[in-house]
N, C-alpha and C positions, 0 to 999 in steps of 0.2 A: 623550534616549532611548538606552538601551544598544545597542551594536552588534548584539548577538544579536537584539534586537527589530527593528532596522532591516532585517536580512537577511530577515526573515519577511514584510515588507510589500511587496505587489506594487504596482508603479507604476500610476498611473491610466491609463485608456484614452487620455486626452488626451496624457499623457507618452509613451506607447507610439506613438501616432500621430505625434507630433512627432519622435521619434527614429528610427522605422522605417516604419510603415505608410503614412503620408502624406508622409514626407520625400522630397524630390526632388533630383536632381543639377541644379544651376542653370547656365544658359548665358548669362544676361543679368542685369544688375544695376541696381537703383534707385540714385538719388543718395543719398549719405550716407557718412560715414566710420565706421570702427571704431576706437574709442578705445584708447589705451594701457592704460587700466584694464581694458577688456574682454579684451584680449589677455593681460594678466597673469592674469586670472581663468581664461581658457581654459587657459593652461599649468598653472596650479595644479590644474586637474582632470586634464589629460592625464598629469601626472607621477605621479598616484596609481594609474594602471592597472598591472596586473601585467606583469612581464617575468621571464624565466628568471634565477634567481639575482640578482634585482633589478639586472640589468646596465644597464638604462636607456640604450641606445645611441642613441635617437632624438634628433635635433637639428633645429631649426626656424629658418628664416629668414623673417621677416615682411616682405614687400616692399610698401611703400606709396607710396614717392616716385616721381616721374617718372624720376629718375636710376636708381633700382633697377629699374624696369620696362624701361628702355632697355637695361640690362645683360642682362636676361632675354630681350628680344625676339629676338635671333638664334637662340636655342635652341628657339623655339616653332614647332610645325607651323602651317600656314595655317589649319586648322580650329579651332585653339585661340587664335589670335592676338587677335581682337577681344574675346572674352570675358575674356581674361586681362589685356589692357591696360586694360580698363574696370573691372575688379574693384577694389573698395576695398582689398582685401588679397590678395596671392598668397603662399601659404606654400610654401617649398621644404621638403618633408619629406625629411630626410636622415638618415644614420646615421654614427656615428663608428667607424671600423674599429679605433681604439685605445681603445675604450670601457673596456677592462680596466684602464686606468690609474686609473680612478675607483673600481675595486672595493674598495680598502682603505677608502674612505669609505662606499660603498653596501652592501658585504657584509663588515662588519668582523669577524665571528666566525670567519672562516676565510680563509686566503690563497688566493684563487681565481685570481689572475693567471696562475699557471703552466698552468691549464687551457687558456688561450688563447694565451699567448706561445709555447707549445710546438707549437701547431698553427694556422698562419695560415688554413688552410681552415676549421677549426672556428670561429675568431674571425670570419671573414667571414660564414659561415652564421648564426652567432648574432646578429651585428650586423644583418644584413639582415632576418632573421625578426622579431626583437624591435623593430627600428626600424619595420618595416611595421605591427606591432601598434600601436605608439604613434601612427602616422599614422592608423590607424582610430579610436583613442581620440580623436584631435583632431577628426575629423569628427563623432563623436557628442557630444563636449563642445561643439563649436560649435553644434550643433542644440539642445542643452540650454540654451544661453545665449541662444537666440532668433536666432541667425545662420543663414543658409543657406550651403551648401557646394557646391562644384563640383570634386570630385576628378578628376584626369586624369593620363594619361601623355601621349603625343603631344608629346614634346620630346626634344632631343638632350642626353642626360645628360652627355656629355663636354664640351659647350659650357657647361652650367651649372657643372660642376665646375671648369672653367678660369676662369670669370668670378667665381665666389663662393668656391671652396674650394681655390684653387691653393696648393700647399705646405702643405696641412693634411691631416689624416686623415679629414675629413668627405667623404661621397659622397652625391650626390642619389639619391633613390628615386622620388618622384612629387610632383606639384604639387596644391595645393588652393586654389581661389579662395574667398574669404569675403566676405560682406556681406549685404545684403538683396536677395534674388533677385527678378527681374522675372517674375511668373507668366505674362505674355504671351509670354515667350520659352522657355517649357518645351516640350520635345518630348513626344509622347504616351508614357505609361508603357509600358515594355516588359515582356513576361512574365517570370516567374521559374519555376525548376524546381519541380515538385511534390516532396513528401516522398518519394514512391515512386521518383522519378528520382534524388534526391540523397542519400538516407539509407538506411542499413541498421541493423538492430538485432541485436546478437550477445549 
């Protein structure tokens, strides 16, 4: 089907429920692993989401081993400890502060590196903003593939950076637990702002 036609087709109610309306932030996990093949499919979806200038600063560490979880443990808050240590996968959603080194490959029709090498503040802001976007794409992509997600802050970023990104240009942003969520451990759904509270039309 041509792309122009795909863009005109609204997703089914089931898909919208899965991605948004009935999706939940999970705090407990059922037994079962997430395969390498699923994680590859996940990233193949995430990487297609838009970023400014196709800068793609998001970086992802998929933690599945006992050793990896133990490296993460000292950074976790007490409220996030059990659900993270028991999750089949915990993703460190990070961003690369030197993302611009990939721009000759990602944005080949113009030399965009000087936009960022000349302004560390702009580079940091761009990396953080677009890396956060890519983290949101990861949550939606996981739901689209039938996984449940538990995104969270509640950790010591400097501890994660020291344990996983020492002497690199990567920086942690937030964490996402992935797997099959245990519905018995869900909290009641919290309210959301109304359109009148959150939106304006100009």
